[in-house]
MMTF fields as JSON, N, C-alpha, C and O atoms, coordinates in Angstrom:
{
  "mmtfVersion": "1.0.0",
  "mmtfProducer": "UNKNOWN",
  "numBonds": 335,
  "numAtoms": 336,
  "numGroups": 84,
  "numChains": 1,
  "numModels": 1,
  "chainsPerModel": [1],
  "groupsPerChain": [84],
  "chainIdList": ["A"],
  "bondAtomList": [4, 2, 8, 6, 12, 10, 16, 14, 20, 18, 24, 22, 28, 26, 32, 30, 36, 34, 40, 38, 44, 42, 48, 46, 52, 50, 56, 54, 60, 58, 64, 62, 68, 66, 72, 70, 76, 74, 80, 78, 84, 82, 88, 86, 92, 90, 96, 94, 100, 98, 104, 102, 108, 106, 112, 110, 116, 114, 120, 118, 124, 122, 128, 126, 132, 130, 136, 134, 140, 138, 144, 142, 148, 146, 152, 150, 156, 154, 160, 158, 164, 162, 168, 166, 172, 170, 176, 174, 180, 178, 184, 182, 188, 186, 192, 190, 196, 194, 200, 198, 204, 202, 208, 206, 212, 210, 216, 214, 220, 218, 224, 222, 228, 226, 232, 230, 236, 234, 240, 238, 244, 242, 248, 246, 252, 250, 256, 254, 260, 258, 264, 262, 268, 266, 272, 270, 276, 274, 280, 278, 284, 282, 288, 286, 292, 290, 296, 294, 300, 298, 304, 302, 308, 306, 312, 310, 316, 314, 320, 318, 324, 322, 328, 326, 332, 330],
  "bondOrderList": [1, 1, 1, 1, 1, 1, 1, 1, 1, 1, 1, 1, 1, 1, 1, 1, 1, 1, 1, 1, 1, 1, 1, 1, 1, 1, 1, 1, 1, 1, 1, 1, 1, 1, 1, 1, 1, 1, 1, 1, 1, 1, 1, 1, 1, 1, 1, 1, 1, 1, 1, 1, 1, 1, 1, 1, 1, 1, 1, 1, 1, 1, 1, 1, 1, 1, 1, 1, 1, 1, 1, 1, 1, 1, 1, 1, 1, 1, 1, 1, 1, 1, 1],
  "groupList": [{"groupName": "MET", "atomNameList": ["N", "CA", "C", "O"], "elementList": ["N", "C", "C", "O"], "formalChargeList": [0, 0, 0, 0], "bondAtomList": [1, 0, 2, 1, 3, 2], "bondOrderList": [1, 1, 2], "singleLetterCode": "M", "chemCompType": "L-PEPTIDE LINKING"}, {"groupName": "ALA", "atomNameList": ["N", "CA", "C", "O"], "elementList": ["N", "C", "C", "O"], "formalChargeList": [0, 0, 0, 0], "bondAtomList": [1, 0, 2, 1, 3, 2], "bondOrderList": [1, 1, 2], "singleLetterCode": "A", "chemCompType": "L-PEPTIDE LINKING"}, {"groupName": "LYS", "atomNameList": ["N", "CA", "C", "O"], "elementList": ["N", "C", "C", "O"], "formalChargeList": [0, 0, 0, 0], "bondAtomList": [1, 0, 2, 1, 3, 2], "bondOrderList": [1, 1, 2], "singleLetterCode": "K", "chemCompType": "L-PEPTIDE LINKING"}, {"groupName": "GLU", "atomNameList": ["N", "CA", "C", "O"], "elementList": ["N", "C", "C", "O"], "formalChargeList": [0, 0, 0, 0], "bondAtomList": [1, 0, 2, 1, 3, 2], "bondOrderList": [1, 1, 2], "singleLetterCode": "E", "chemCompType": "L-PEPTIDE LINKING"}, {"groupName": "GLN", "atomNameList": ["N", "CA", "C", "O"], "elementList": ["N", "C", "C", "O"], "formalChargeList": [0, 0, 0, 0], "bondAtomList": [1, 0, 2, 1, 3, 2], "bondOrderList": [1, 1, 2], "singleLetterCode": "Q", "chemCompType": "L-PEPTIDE LINKING"}, {"groupName": "ARG", "atomNameList": ["N", "CA", "C", "O"], "elementList": ["N", "C", "C", "O"], "formalChargeList": [0, 0, 0, 0], "bondAtomList": [1, 0, 2, 1, 3, 2], "bondOrderList": [1, 1, 2], "singleLetterCode": "R", "chemCompType": "L-PEPTIDE LINKING"}, {"groupName": "SER", "atomNameList": ["N", "CA", "C", "O"], "elementList": ["N", "C", "C", "O"], "formalChargeList": [0, 0, 0, 0], "bondAtomList": [1, 0, 2, 1, 3, 2], "bondOrderList": [1, 1, 2], "singleLetterCode": "S", "chemCompType": "L-PEPTIDE LINKING"}, {"groupName": "PHE", "atomNameList": ["N", "CA", "C", "O"], "elementList": ["N", "C", "C", "O"], "formalChargeList": [0, 0, 0, 0], "bondAtomList": [1, 0, 2, 1, 3, 2], "bondOrderList": [1, 1, 2], "singleLetterCode": "F", "chemCompType": "L-PEPTIDE LINKING"}, {"groupName": "THR", "atomNameList": ["N", "CA", "C", "O"], "elementList": ["N", "C", "C", "O"], "formalChargeList": [0, 0, 0, 0], "bondAtomList": [1, 0, 2, 1, 3, 2], "bondOrderList": [1, 1, 2], "singleLetterCode": "T", "chemCompType": "L-PEPTIDE LINKING"}, {"groupName": "LEU", "atomNameList": ["N", "CA", "C", "O"], "elementList": ["N", "C", "C", "O"], "formalChargeList": [0, 0, 0, 0], "bondAtomList": [1, 0, 2, 1, 3, 2], "bondOrderList": [1, 1, 2], "singleLetterCode": "L", "chemCompType": "L-PEPTIDE LINKING"}, {"groupName": "ILE", "atomNameList": ["N", "CA", "C", "O"], "elementList": ["N", "C", "C", "O"], "formalChargeList": [0, 0, 0, 0], "bondAtomList": [1, 0, 2, 1, 3, 2], "bondOrderList": [1, 1, 2], "singleLetterCode": "I", "chemCompType": "L-PEPTIDE LINKING"}, {"groupName": "VAL", "atomNameList": ["N", "CA", "C", "O"], "elementList": ["N", "C", "C", "O"], "formalChargeList": [0, 0, 0, 0], "bondAtomList": [1, 0, 2, 1, 3, 2], "bondOrderList": [1, 1, 2], "singleLetterCode": "V", "chemCompType": "L-PEPTIDE LINKING"}, {"groupName": "GLY", "atomNameList": ["N", "CA", "C", "O"], "elementList": ["N", "C", "C", "O"], "formalChargeList": [0, 0, 0, 0], "bondAtomList": [1, 0, 2, 1, 3, 2], "bondOrderList": [1, 1, 2], "singleLetterCode": "G", "chemCompType": "PEPTIDE LINKING"}, {"groupName": "PRO", "atomNameList": ["N", "CA", "C", "O"], "elementList": ["N", "C", "C", "O"], "formalChargeList": [0, 0, 0, 0], "bondAtomList": [1, 0, 2, 1, 3, 2], "bondOrderList": [1, 1, 2], "singleLetterCode": "P", "chemCompType": "L-PEPTIDE LINKING"}, {"groupName": "ASP", "atomNameList": ["N", "CA", "C", "O"], "elementList": ["N", "C", "C", "O"], "formalChargeList": [0, 0, 0, 0], "bondAtomList": [1, 0, 2, 1, 3, 2], "bondOrderList": [1, 1, 2], "singleLetterCode": "D", "chemCompType": "L-PEPTIDE LINKING"}, {"groupName": "TYR", "atomNameList": ["N", "CA", "C", "O"], "elementList": ["N", "C", "C", "O"], "formalChargeList": [0, 0, 0, 0], "bondAtomList": [1, 0, 2, 1, 3, 2], "bondOrderList": [1, 1, 2], "singleLetterCode": "Y", "chemCompType": "L-PEPTIDE LINKING"}, {"groupName": "CYS", "atomNameList": ["N", "CA", "C", "O"], "elementList": ["N", "C", "C", "O"], "formalChargeList": [0, 0, 0, 0], "bondAtomList": [1, 0, 2, 1, 3, 2], "bondOrderList": [1, 1, 2], "singleLetterCode": "C", "chemCompType": "L-PEPTIDE LINKING"}, {"groupName": "ASN", "atomNameList": ["N", "CA", "C", "O"], "elementList": ["N", "C", "C", "O"], "formalChargeList": [0, 0, 0, 0], "bondAtomList": [1, 0, 2, 1, 3, 2], "bondOrderList": [1, 1, 2], "singleLetterCode": "N", "chemCompType": "L-PEPTIDE LINKING"}],
  "groupTypeList": [0, 1, 1, 1, 2, 2, 3, 4, 2, 5, 6, 7, 3, 8, 9, 0, 3, 5, 9, 3, 3, 10, 11, 3, 9, 9, 3, 4, 12, 3, 9, 13, 9, 14, 2, 1, 10, 6, 9, 15, 3, 3, 12, 1, 2, 10, 6, 1, 3, 16, 17, 14, 7, 9, 1, 1, 8, 3, 9, 2, 10, 2, 2, 9, 8, 2, 14, 11, 5, 12, 6, 11, 11, 10, 3, 14, 7, 3, 3, 5, 3, 3, 17, 1],
  "groupIdList": [1, 2, 3, 4, 5, 6, 7, 8, 9, 10, 11, 12, 13, 14, 15, 16, 17, 18, 19, 20, 21, 22, 23, 24, 25, 26, 27, 28, 29, 30, 31, 32, 33, 34, 35, 36, 37, 38, 39, 40, 41, 42, 43, 44, 45, 46, 47, 48, 49, 50, 51, 52, 53, 54, 55, 56, 57, 58, 59, 60, 61, 62, 63, 64, 65, 66, 67, 68, 69, 70, 71, 72, 73, 74, 75, 76, 77, 78, 79, 80, 81, 82, 83, 84],
  "secStructList": [7, 2, 2, 2, 2, 2, 2, 2, 6, 7, 7, 2, 2, 2, 2, 2, 2, 2, 2, 2, 2, 2, 2, 2, 2, 2, 2, 2, 6, 7, 1, 7, 2, 2, 2, 2, 2, 2, 2, 2, 2, 2, 2, 2, 2, 2, 2, 2, 2, 2, 2, 2, 2, 2, 2, 2, 2, 2, 2, 2, 2, 7, 3, 3, 3, 3, 7, 6, 6, 1, 7, 3, 3, 3, 3, 7, 2, 2, 2, 2, 2, 2, 2, 7],
  "xCoordList": [0.855, -0.005, 0.888, 0.573, 1.93, 2.921, 3.464, 3.733, 3.649, 4.146, 3.119, 3.461, 1.761, 0.762, 0.744, 0.615, 0.856, 0.854, 2.045, 1.913, 3.181, 4.416, 4.179, 4.531, 3.576, 3.38, 2.398, 2.595, 1.42, 0.447, 1.173, 0.736, 2.227, 2.764, 3.839, 4.428, 4.088, 5.006, 4.563, 3.369, 5.464, 5.154, 4.948, 5.413, 4.297, 4.042, 5.443, 5.621, 6.328, 7.623, 8.324, 8.927, 8.273, 8.783, 8.145, 8.824, 6.826, 6.0, 6.439, 6.594, 6.626, 6.997, 8.422, 8.639, 9.368, 10.718, 10.707, 11.356, 9.965, 9.794, 9.157, 9.583, 8.194, 7.524, 8.543, 8.595, 9.348, 10.302, 11.376, 11.874, 11.74, 12.663, 12.058, 12.724, 10.789, 10.109, 10.064, 10.318, 9.741, 9.636, 10.97, 11.01, 12.008, 13.406, 13.752, 14.274, 13.464, 13.704, 12.947, 13.494, 11.642, 10.859, 11.27, 11.256, 11.657, 12.115, 13.39, 13.589, 14.224, 15.496, 15.143, 15.898, 14.076, 13.658, 14.543, 14.562, 15.256, 16.173, 15.738, 16.466, 14.573, 14.028, 13.326, 12.703, 13.426, 12.64, 11.1, 10.704, 10.329, 8.886, 8.249, 7.518, 8.453, 7.781, 8.157, 7.273, 9.457, 9.889, 9.316, 8.948, 9.178, 8.562, 7.095, 6.662, 6.334, 4.901, 4.743, 3.844, 5.656, 5.572, 5.817, 5.124, 6.812, 7.161, 5.979, 5.603, 5.4, 4.323, 3.162, 2.574, 2.791, 1.751, 2.061, 1.211, 3.261, 3.688, 3.471, 2.936, 3.915, 3.787, 2.302, 1.977, 1.418, 0.019, -0.551, -1.283, -0.194, -0.627, -0.113, -0.88, 1.161, 1.68, 1.006, 0.67, 0.767, 0.099, -1.268, -1.621, -2.066, -3.375, -3.257, -4.04, -2.235, -2.027, -1.685, -2.148, -0.847, -0.48, -1.767, -1.946, -2.654, -3.901, -4.749, -5.314, -4.869, -5.701, -5.041, -5.736, -3.801, -3.027, -3.356, -3.661, -3.264, -3.536, -5.034, -5.321, -5.925, -7.366, -7.523, -8.193, -6.967, -7.099, -6.463, -6.969, -5.395, -4.666, -5.507, -5.557, -6.185, -6.999, -8.143, -8.506, -8.701, -9.885, -9.223, -9.885, -7.999, -7.466, -7.281, -7.441, -6.905, -6.61, -7.909, -7.838, -9.046, -10.297, -10.34, -10.045, -10.724, -10.813, -12.244, -13.066, -12.519, -13.82, -13.713, -12.794, -14.672, -14.671, -16.179, -17.082, -16.364, -17.678, -18.066, -17.277, -19.281, -19.688, -20.223, -20.169, -20.738, -21.144, -22.264, -22.454, -23.006, -24.115, -23.727, -24.555, -22.412, -22.007, -22.158, -21.761, -22.679, -22.735, -21.4, -20.506, -21.301, -19.931, -20.043, -20.988, -19.124, -19.024, -17.619, -16.643, -17.593, -16.278, -15.855, -16.619, -14.62, -14.09, -12.751, -11.928, -12.487, -11.167, -10.082, -10.228, -8.957, -7.878, -7.373, -7.08, -7.28, -6.732, -7.665, -7.228, -9.026, -9.967, -9.81, -9.89, -9.596, -9.468, -8.207, -8.238, -7.087, -5.885, -6.018, -5.478, -6.741, -6.927, -7.82, -7.648, -8.773, -9.604, -9.101, -9.74, -7.981, -7.467, -6.707, -6.183],
  "yCoordList": [-1.201, 0.054, 1.259, 2.223, 1.253, 2.403, 2.654, 3.81, 1.693, 1.807, 2.575, 3.437, 2.194, 2.883, 4.305, 5.137, 4.709, 6.088, 6.835, 7.973, 6.193, 6.802, 7.049, 8.107, 6.053, 6.087, 7.27, 7.908, 7.577, 8.609, 9.966, 10.899, 10.105, 11.431, 11.784, 12.863, 10.892, 11.202, 12.429, 12.58, 13.306, 14.52, 14.241, 13.204, 15.069, 14.939, 14.771, 13.916, 15.594, 15.453, 14.185, 13.696, 13.612, 12.25, 11.265, 10.454, 11.28, 10.422, 10.436, 9.393, 11.639, 11.856, 11.243, 10.534, 11.527, 10.975, 9.473, 8.894, 8.831, 7.326, 6.888, 5.883, 7.585, 7.217, 7.205, 6.286, 8.299, 8.499, 7.372, 6.936, 6.893, 5.829, 4.497, 3.722, 4.337, 3.172, 3.131, 2.077, 4.261, 4.35, 4.123, 3.497, 4.574, 4.388, 2.888, 2.356, 2.221, 0.799, 0.02, -0.849, 0.36, -0.442, -0.201, -1.137, 1.05, 1.38, 0.583, 0.271, 0.277, -0.413, -1.789, -2.277, -2.379, -3.666, -4.761, -5.796, -4.692, -5.795, -6.517, -7.363, -6.185, -6.84, -8.036, -8.149, -9.019, -10.247, -9.854, -8.902, -10.601, -10.236, -10.025, -9.045, -10.879, -10.667, -9.401, -8.718, -8.944, -7.64, -6.57, -5.571, -6.593, -5.621, -5.431, -4.286, -6.467, -6.408, -5.794, -4.976, -6.176, -5.511, -4.016, -3.233, -3.611, -2.15, -1.449, -0.337, -2.094, -1.553, -1.348, -0.268, -2.229, -2.128, -0.972, -0.11, -0.943, 0.11, 1.47, 2.379, 1.616, 2.817, 3.266, 4.447, 2.269, 2.53, 3.166, 4.156, 2.572, 3.076, 4.472, 5.314, 4.775, 6.087, 7.012, 8.118, 6.682, 7.555, 7.959, 9.137, 6.991, 7.24, 8.212, 9.148, 7.928, 8.935, 10.228, 11.203, 10.393, 11.752, 12.456, 13.658, 11.684, 12.231, 12.688, 13.779, 11.928, 12.402, 13.658, 14.597, 13.66, 14.775, 16.113, 17.163, 15.959, 17.129, 17.526, 18.72, 16.67, 16.992, 17.701, 18.732, 17.226, 17.959, 19.337, 20.274, 19.442, 20.75, 21.656, 22.849, 21.186, 22.083, 22.67, 23.836, 21.819, 22.377, 23.428, 24.427, 23.294, 24.249, 25.579, 26.646, 25.475, 26.713, 27.568, 28.793, 26.911, 27.679, 28.722, 28.43, 29.917, 30.968, 31.359, 31.324, 31.733, 32.279, 33.724, 34.388, 34.234, 35.753, 36.161, 35.325, 37.41, 38.037, 38.725, 39.437, 38.484, 39.187, 40.517, 40.877, 41.275, 42.773, 42.803, 43.839, 41.763, 41.789, 41.25, 41.126, 40.933, 40.454, 38.962, 38.45, 38.265, 36.826, 36.133, 36.565, 35.098, 34.366, 33.378, 32.591, 33.411, 32.537, 31.882, 32.405, 30.704, 30.014, 30.319, 30.129, 30.799, 31.096, 30.464, 30.484, 29.9, 29.286, 30.261, 31.348, 29.956, 30.83, 31.396, 32.588, 30.584, 30.955, 32.01, 33.012, 31.699, 32.717, 34.119, 35.182, 34.035, 35.323, 36.075, 37.293, 35.328, 35.959, 36.606, 37.674, 35.895, 36.383, 37.574, 38.437, 37.699, 38.821, 39.986, 41.034, 39.93, 40.949, 42.021, 42.996],
  "zCoordList": [0.007, 0.019, -0.016, -0.713, 0.661, 0.652, -0.667, -0.994, -1.448, -2.852, -3.703, -4.513, -3.464, -4.268, -3.863, -4.761, -2.622, -2.249, -2.86, -3.31, -2.867, -3.439, -4.947, -5.469, -5.639, -7.051, -7.374, -8.408, -6.603, -6.765, -6.718, -7.392, -5.975, -5.656, -6.775, -6.716, -7.77, -8.785, -9.542, -9.802, -9.905, -10.642, -12.077, -12.551, -12.801, -14.237, -14.99, -15.857, -14.608, -15.169, -15.032, -15.987, -13.854, -13.546, -14.381, -15.01, -14.434, -15.231, -16.722, -17.357, -17.233, -18.665, -18.894, -19.877, -17.983, -18.099, -18.196, -19.067, -17.298, -17.286, -18.625, -19.194, -19.114, -20.307, -21.486, -22.303, -21.505, -22.603, -22.516, -23.554, -21.291, -21.074, -21.703, -22.39, -21.403, -21.937, -23.38, -23.963, -24.053, -25.386, -26.054, -27.112, -25.521, -26.041, -26.017, -26.996, -24.908, -24.752, -25.801, -26.481, -25.918, -26.877, -28.259, -29.059, -28.633, -29.999, -30.417, -31.591, -29.427, -29.597, -30.229, -31.07, -29.861, -30.409, -29.9, -30.566, -28.855, -28.485, -27.21, -26.692, -26.719, -25.395, -25.746, -26.802, -24.788, -24.934, -24.878, -24.207, -25.579, -25.666, -24.397, -24.256, -23.406, -22.046, -21.496, -20.978, -21.535, -21.011, -21.818, -21.201, -23.04, -24.011, -23.599, -23.47, -23.393, -23.009, -21.723, -21.528, -20.725, -19.371, -19.453, -18.804, -20.258, -20.346, -21.077, -20.705, -22.106, -22.836, -21.857, -21.909, -21.012, -19.998, -19.077, -18.85, -18.548, -17.721, -18.348, -17.714, -19.679, -20.404, -20.564, -20.44, -20.844, -21.062, -19.695, -19.73, -18.547, -17.239, -16.999, -16.533, -17.294, -17.118, -18.073, -17.65, -19.334, -20.285, -19.747, -19.806, -19.209, -18.652, -17.443, -17.28, -16.618, -15.373, -15.842, -15.251, -16.941, -17.457, -17.981, -17.78, -18.654, -19.157, -18.034, -18.103, -17.022, -15.866, -15.24, -14.852, -15.154, -14.543, -15.342, -14.777, -16.679, -17.614, -17.493, -17.572, -17.321, -17.276, -15.932, -15.884, -14.883, -13.587, -13.593, -12.976, -14.269, -14.37, -15.218, -14.92, -16.269, -17.087, -16.278, -16.427, -15.413, -14.495, -13.589, -13.308, -13.116, -12.213, -12.904, -12.31, -14.301, -15.001, -15.235, -15.333, -15.319, -15.487, -14.297, -13.138, -14.706, -13.682, -13.483, -14.399, -12.254, -11.969, -12.208, -11.728, -12.97, -13.223, -13.076, -13.045, -12.996, -12.897, -14.211, -14.832, -14.589, -15.799, -15.425, -14.249, -16.348, -16.075, -15.076, -14.438, -14.894, -13.954, -12.562, -11.659, -12.438, -11.144, -10.967, -9.92, -11.875, -11.836, -11.961, -12.69, -11.262, -11.373, -12.558, -12.611, -13.468, -14.553, -14.565, -14.028, -15.216, -15.42, -16.817, -17.763, -16.962, -18.201, -18.405, -17.49, -19.561, -19.817, -19.764, -20.322, -19.113, -18.944, -20.339, -20.434, -21.357, -22.636, -23.291, -23.858, -23.165, -23.733, -22.999, -23.614, -21.725, -20.959, -21.448, -21.618, -21.673, -22.07, -23.575, -23.862, -24.431, -25.81, -25.807, -26.668, -24.9, -24.861, -24.176, -24.261, -23.475, -22.646, -23.52, -22.982]
}
């Protein structure tokens, strides 16, 4: 269980570094099939974790703003920057 908590705390950058390592190893094509499959599975899990991380980050980027009537609206950060 402690290993699961440690794995959850990995940063996006750490996850991407590991994913790049896995891709490099698989691209070399010199691994035994069972090792390649194991690395592929690990890479798929890391990819899903990165996607979840990015989705959560996107939600954090959304800003709460007030429209002209004082109502609170959610506006994408990028749209706000373009309109400024």
